[in-house]
N, C-alpha and C positions, 0 to 999 in steps of 0.2 A: 492503491491496488485494492480491489475488492471483488467479491464473487457476486455476480448479478442474480444468482439463485438464492442468496442469503438476504431475506427481507430486511433484517436489522441493518445490514451493511448498506443496502440500497437507500434506506431511510437516512442513515448517517451521511452518506455521500450527498444526497439531496440537500440535507441541512447545511453541510459545508459549502455547497455551491451557492446557496442563497445567503449565507452569513456575511454580514458586513463587519463582524467583530475582528476578523483576522485580515492582515495586510499581506496577502499572498495570492498567487494564481493557482488554482486547483486544476490539476490534470488527472482526471479519473481514468484509471486503467482497469477495465474489467478482465477478470481471469476466469476461465471456464473450468479448468481442472488442474490438479497438482503438477502434471508434467509441463504445464505452461509457465509455472511461477518463476523459475530461474531465467528463462529467456525473456519473459515479459519484464522482469525487474531490470535486466541488463539493458533492454531497449528503453525503458522508462528513464533509467539513470543517465542516459545520453542527453536527456532534455530537461532534467530537473536538478535542483540543488539538494533535495532530500526526498525520502519516501516516508509517508505516514501509513502505518499498517492498520490502524483502527483496531477493531476487535473481531474482524472477519475470521471465522473458523478455518476456512481454506488457507488463508494467508498465515495465520498463527501456526497451524499445523505444519506448514512448510516454511517456517521462518528461517531455517538454516539456508535455504536456497536464496532467500531475499538478502540475508546477511552476507552470504558468499558474494553475490553480485555487488552489494554495497561496498564491501571491503575491496574488491577488485577496482571499483570506480573511485574509491577513497571518498565516499559520500555517506552522510549519516542516515540512520533509520530512526524515525520517531514512533515509539510504541503507543498503542491505543490505551494501554493500562499499565499498572505498575508491575504486574506479574509476567508480562511478555518479555521474552529475550533472555 
């Protein structure tokens, strides 16, 4: 999950898409505003094993919505830094 209006997040997603270092399929889910975070997380969690939050400001500021959806789906959230969560 990331905000396409956050340049740092877009760069991070692009780097993850092209990285061969990790053995996983990346499904990038762009989020436009805070009101979309919970519903987007619920939808994404139907198709993934976990959500990586990165350090996107919009996602981090609305982390409680992502955590709520993840708890309901019984799936993990991987934080982009040590202070998130």
